[in-house]
C-alpha positions in Angstrom: 12.8 -10.7 0.3 13.2 -7.3 1.9 11.1 -4.2 1.9 11.6 -0.5 2.4 8.9 1.8 3.9 8.9 5.2 2.2 6.9 8.2 3.1 3.2 7.9 3.8 1.8 4.8 2.0 4.7 3.7 -0.3 6.4 0.3 0.2 9.2 -1.1 -2.0 9.8 -4.8 -2.0 12.9 -6.4 -3.4 14.0 -10.0 -4.1 16.9 -11.3 -6.2 17.2 -8.1 -8.2 13.4 -7.7 -8.8 11.7 -4.6 -7.5 8.0 -4.2 -6.8 6.6 -0.8 -5.6 3.2 -0.3 -4.0 1.6 3.2 -4.0 4.4 5.6 -5.0 2.4 8.7 -4.2 3.2 12.4 -4.1 4.3 12.2 -0.5 7.0 9.6 -1.2 9.1 11.3 -3.8 10.8 9.7 -6.9 13.3 7.4 -5.1 11.1 4.4 -4.5 10.7 4.0 -8.3 14.4 3.8 -9.1 14.9 0.4 -10.9 11.3 -0.6 -10.4 10.0 -3.6 -12.4 6.4 -3.4 -11.4 4.0 -1.0 -9.6 0.9 -1.8 -7.7 -1.6 1.0 -7.3 -4.3 0.6 -4.6 -6.4 3.5 -5.8 -6.5 6.8 -7.7 -5.7 9.4 -5.0 -2.5 11.4 -5.5 -1.0 10.5 -2.1 -1.0 6.9 -3.4 0.0 7.4 -7.1 2.1 10.2 -8.5 1.2 9.6 -12.2 3.9 11.9 -13.5 6.6 10.1 -11.4 5.3 6.7 -12.6 5.2 7.9 -16.2 8.9 9.0 -15.9 9.8 5.6 -14.5 8.1 4.0 -17.5 10.1 6.1 -19.9 13.3 5.0 -18.1 12.2 1.4 -18.2 9.7 0.5 -21.0 9.2 -3.0 -19.5 7.8 -1.6 -16.3 4.3 -2.8 -15.6 1.6 -1.1 -13.5 -1.3 -3.0 -12.0 -4.5 -1.2 -10.9 -8.3 -1.7 -10.5 -10.2 -1.2 -13.8 -11.9 1.8 -12.1 -8.5 3.4 -11.4 -7.1 2.8 -14.8 -8.6 6.0 -16.3 -6.4 8.0 -13.9 -3.4 6.2 -15.5 -4.4 6.8 -19.2 -1.1 8.4 -20.0 0.8 5.2 -19.1 -0.9 3.4 -22.0 -0.1 -0.3 -22.4 2.1 -0.3 -19.3 -1.2 -0.7 -17.3 -2.8 -4.1 -16.5 -6.2 -4.0 -14.9 -6.9 -6.4 -12.0 -10.0 -7.0 -9.8 -10.6 -8.1 -6.3 -10.1 -11.9 -6.1 -7.5 -11.9 -8.8 -4.1 -13.5 -8.4 -1.3 -12.6 -10.7 2.5 -12.4 -11.2 4.1 -8.9 -10.9 7.9 -8.9 -11.6 8.1 -12.4 -10.3 6.2 -11.8 -7.1 2.9 -13.6 -6.5 0.2 -11.1 -5.7 -3.4 -11.4 -4.8 -6.0 -8.5 -4.8 -8.5 -8.0 -2.0 -11.3 -5.6 -1.0 -12.7 -3.4 -3.7 -13.7 0.0 -2.3 -12.1 2.9 -0.5 -13.2 3.4 3.1 -16.0 5.9 3.7 -14.7 9.5 4.0 -18.2 11.0 4.3 -21.6 9.8 2.9 -21.6 12.8 0.5 -18.2 11.7 -1.0 -18.4 8.9 -3.6 -16.3 5.9 -2.8 -13.6 5.0 -5.4 -12.3 1.6 -6.1 -9.5 0.4 -3.8 -7.6 -2.9 -3.8 -5.5 -4.3 -1.0 -2.5 -6.4 -2.2 -1.0 -9.5 -0.6 2.5 -10.1 -1.8 3.9 -13.7 -1.7 1.3 -14.6 0.8 3.3 -12.6 3.4 3.0 -8.8 3.1 -0.4 -7.1 3.1 -0.9 -3.5 2.0 -4.6 -2.5 2.3 -4.5 0.9 0.6 -7.2 3.1 2.1 -9.3 0.4 3.6 -9.6 -2.1 6.4 -10.5 -5.0 4.2 -8.6 -8.0 5.5 -7.3 -10.9 3.3 -9.7 -13.5 4.5 -8.5 -16.9 5.5 -4.8 -16.0 5.1 -2.1 -16.0 7.7 -0.3 -12.7 7.2 3.3 -12.3 8.3 3.6 -8.5 7.8 0.7 -6.1 7.9 0.8 -2.4 7.0 -1.8 -0.6 9.1 -3.2 2.8 8.1 -3.0 5.0 11.2 -4.2 8.5 10.2 -6.7 9.7 7.6 -10.0 11.6 7.2 -11.7 8.2 6.8 -10.4 6.4 10.0 -10.3 6.5 13.7 -7.6 4.8 15.7 -9.9 2.2 17.2 -10.6 0.9 13.7 -6.8 0.6 13.0 -6.5 -1.4 16.3 -9.4 -3.7 15.4 -8.0 -4.2 11.9 -4.7 -5.4 13.3 -6.5 -7.7 15.7 -8.7 -9.1 13.0 -5.7 -9.9 10.7 -3.5 -11.2 13.5 -0.2 -10.8 11.7 3.2 -11.7 13.1 4.2 -8.0 13.0 2.6 -4.8 11.9 4.0 -1.4 10.7 2.4 2.0 10.4 1.0 3.1 7.0 -0.7 6.3 5.8 1.2 8.3 8.4 2.3 11.3 6.3 -0.3 13.7 7.8 0.7 13.2 11.5 2.9 15.5 13.5 5.2 14.3 16.2 2.6 14.6 18.9 0.0 12.8 17.0 2.4 10.0 16.0 3.4 9.4 19.6 -0.3 8.9 20.6 -0.9 6.6 17.7 2.2 4.5 18.3 1.5 4.2 22.0 -2.0 2.9 21.5 -1.2 0.5 18.6 1.8 -0.9 20.4 -0.3 -1.6 23.5 -3.6 -2.7 22.0 -3.0 -4.1 18.5 -2.2 -7.6 19.7 0.9 -7.9 17.7 4.5 -6.6 17.4 3.9 -3.1 16.1 6.3 -0.4 15.0 6.5 2.9 13.2 9.3 3.1 10.6 11.3 6.2 9.7 10.9 6.7 5.9 13.6 4.9 4.1 13.9 2.1 6.7 14.6 -1.3 5.2 13.5 -4.6 6.8 14.6 -8.1 5.7 
């Protein structure tokens, strides 16, 4: 199994010709969806799902399946029967990958902004993508954790504590598309020093086995 970290929050996972893509949003372009067999959508925000791009991928591959929370599915109406709804606590097969869903709500942006559904996804019991939340997969030993590092809804101390709570073997930056070089340097320095695990920021397009 190998994964490629694309821009912002998009991760592409491949194994024996099967391709699973998580959160192909507007910041990540069309490339992650090339040859995709399944897509996991954590929540409805456009930086996590580019509906037009996913619709085009479904046209190219009618067998492509998209998995999302029932509260997110209305955003994906144009995808029709390609969408399968899942809930927190569900385990399911997506393109041959074992996936379990965690959490349930987007982190708080502001008390006046309603929270939307958000699912974190654990793939093959090894790779955890939390979407826009710090909900951990409870009771699971995670090998690879993606840690959101910059957003209106977080502060860096929360990202550090999330990594410490999950205690993965390694962690990589997620939700990094709104950082400039100066901000990224600060974030990376603190997470590398304080997260309690092997942490790194990946250049978009980097592939890890």
